[in-house]
C-alpha positions as CSV (number, residue, x, y, z in Angstrom):
1,Q,130.7,99.1,23.8
2,E,128.6,96.4,25.1
3,R,128.9,95.9,29.2
4,L,127.1,93.9,31.7
5,V,127.2,94.8,35.1
6,E,125.6,92.4,38.1
7,S,124.9,93.4,41.4
8,G,122.7,91.8,44.2
9,G,125.0,89.0,45.4
10,G,125.3,88.7,48.8
11,L,125.1,86.5,52.3
12,V,122.0,84.9,52.8
13,Q,120.4,82.2,55.1
14,A,119.0,78.9,53.9
15,G,115.2,79.4,52.9
16,G,115.9,83.4,52.4
17,S,115.4,85.2,49.2
18,L,117.9,87.2,46.8
19,R,117.3,89.2,43.8
20,L,120.0,89.9,41.1
21,S,120.5,92.8,38.7
22,C,122.6,92.6,35.4
23,A,122.7,96.2,33.8
24,A,123.5,96.2,30.1
25,S,124.9,98.7,28.4
26,G,126.0,99.5,24.4
27,K,123.2,97.9,22.9
28,N,119.9,95.7,23.2
29,F,120.3,92.2,23.4
30,P,117.7,90.0,21.8
31,S,118.5,87.4,24.6
32,M,120.0,88.1,27.7
33,G,120.2,85.0,30.8
34,W,122.0,84.1,33.7
35,Y,124.3,80.9,34.6
36,R,126.1,80.2,38.0
37,R,129.0,78.4,38.9
38,Q,129.0,76.6,41.7
39,P,132.5,75.3,44.0
40,G,134.4,72.8,41.8
41,K,131.7,72.5,38.9
42,Q,131.3,73.5,35.6
43,R,129.4,76.7,34.6
44,E,125.2,75.9,34.8
45,F,122.7,77.8,32.8
46,L,119.7,79.0,34.9
47,A,117.5,80.9,32.8
48,S,117.1,83.3,30.1
49,I,114.7,86.1,28.5
50,I,114.5,86.6,25.2
51,I,113.1,89.4,22.6
52,S,109.3,89.7,23.7
53,D,110.1,88.4,27.4
54,V,110.1,84.6,26.7
55,T,111.4,82.9,29.6
56,H,113.6,79.5,29.5
57,Y,114.6,77.9,32.6
58,A,116.7,74.7,34.0
59,D,114.8,72.4,35.8
60,S,117.0,72.6,38.5
61,V,115.9,76.3,39.1
62,K,112.2,75.9,37.6
63,G,109.4,76.9,40.3
64,R,112.5,78.7,42.6
65,F,113.9,80.9,40.1
66,F,112.4,84.0,38.2
67,I,114.0,85.9,35.4
68,S,112.6,89.1,34.2
69,K,113.5,91.9,32.3
70,D,112.7,96.0,32.4
71,H,112.9,97.2,29.0
72,T,113.2,100.6,29.8
73,K,116.6,100.0,32.0
74,N,118.0,97.8,29.5
75,T,118.1,95.6,32.9
76,I,117.4,91.8,33.9
77,Y,116.7,90.1,37.5
78,L,117.2,86.6,38.8
79,Q,114.7,86.4,41.6
80,M,115.9,83.6,43.5
81,N,113.4,82.4,46.4
82,N,113.8,79.3,49.1
83,L,117.6,79.2,48.6
84,E,120.1,76.0,49.6
85,P,123.3,76.2,50.4
86,E,124.2,74.3,47.5
87,D,122.9,77.7,45.6
88,T,126.3,78.9,46.9
89,A,127.8,79.9,43.7
90,V,129.0,82.9,41.1
91,Y,126.5,84.0,39.3
92,Y,126.9,85.4,35.8
93,C,125.2,87.7,33.5
94,A,125.4,86.6,30.0
95,A,123.8,88.6,26.5
96,D,124.0,86.9,22.9
97,R,123.2,88.8,19.8
98,T,121.0,86.3,18.3
99,P,117.6,85.2,20.2
100,T,119.3,81.7,21.3
101,L,118.0,80.0,24.5
102,G,121.2,80.0,25.8
103,P,123.3,83.5,25.7
104,S,126.5,83.7,25.6
105,D,128.7,86.5,23.3
106,W,128.9,88.4,26.2
107,W,129.7,87.9,30.1
108,G,129.7,90.0,33.2
109,Q,132.3,89.8,35.9
110,G,129.7,87.5,38.4
111,T,128.3,88.1,41.6
112,Q,128.7,85.8,44.5
113,V,125.7,84.2,46.3
114,T,126.5,82.4,49.4
115,V,124.0,80.7,51.2
116,S,124.4,79.6,55.0
117,S,122.9,76.8,56.4
């Protein structure tokens, strides 16, 4: 049974950092990534990591957010720096059966990130 479990969300002040984790089980996914849903907005792609650690980022977070993968733990991370109140959202991990830039076959339950001003 494929499963994704996010952790690491919480409350942080503007300018701070957080690292989200997503532990995958059930299989090794060729593509994994992060999305978020800000209040009142549609889900937004943030970053993905594909097979041999090729990374892809949305322009909105490039240079502030960094995705990485620990292959021994089958876990991906999202390091988020210089957080802004606008980064407040539910953050979701996703995985795909193909090496796609936008993974979407499986989803985690989401983790809340709140950035205070």
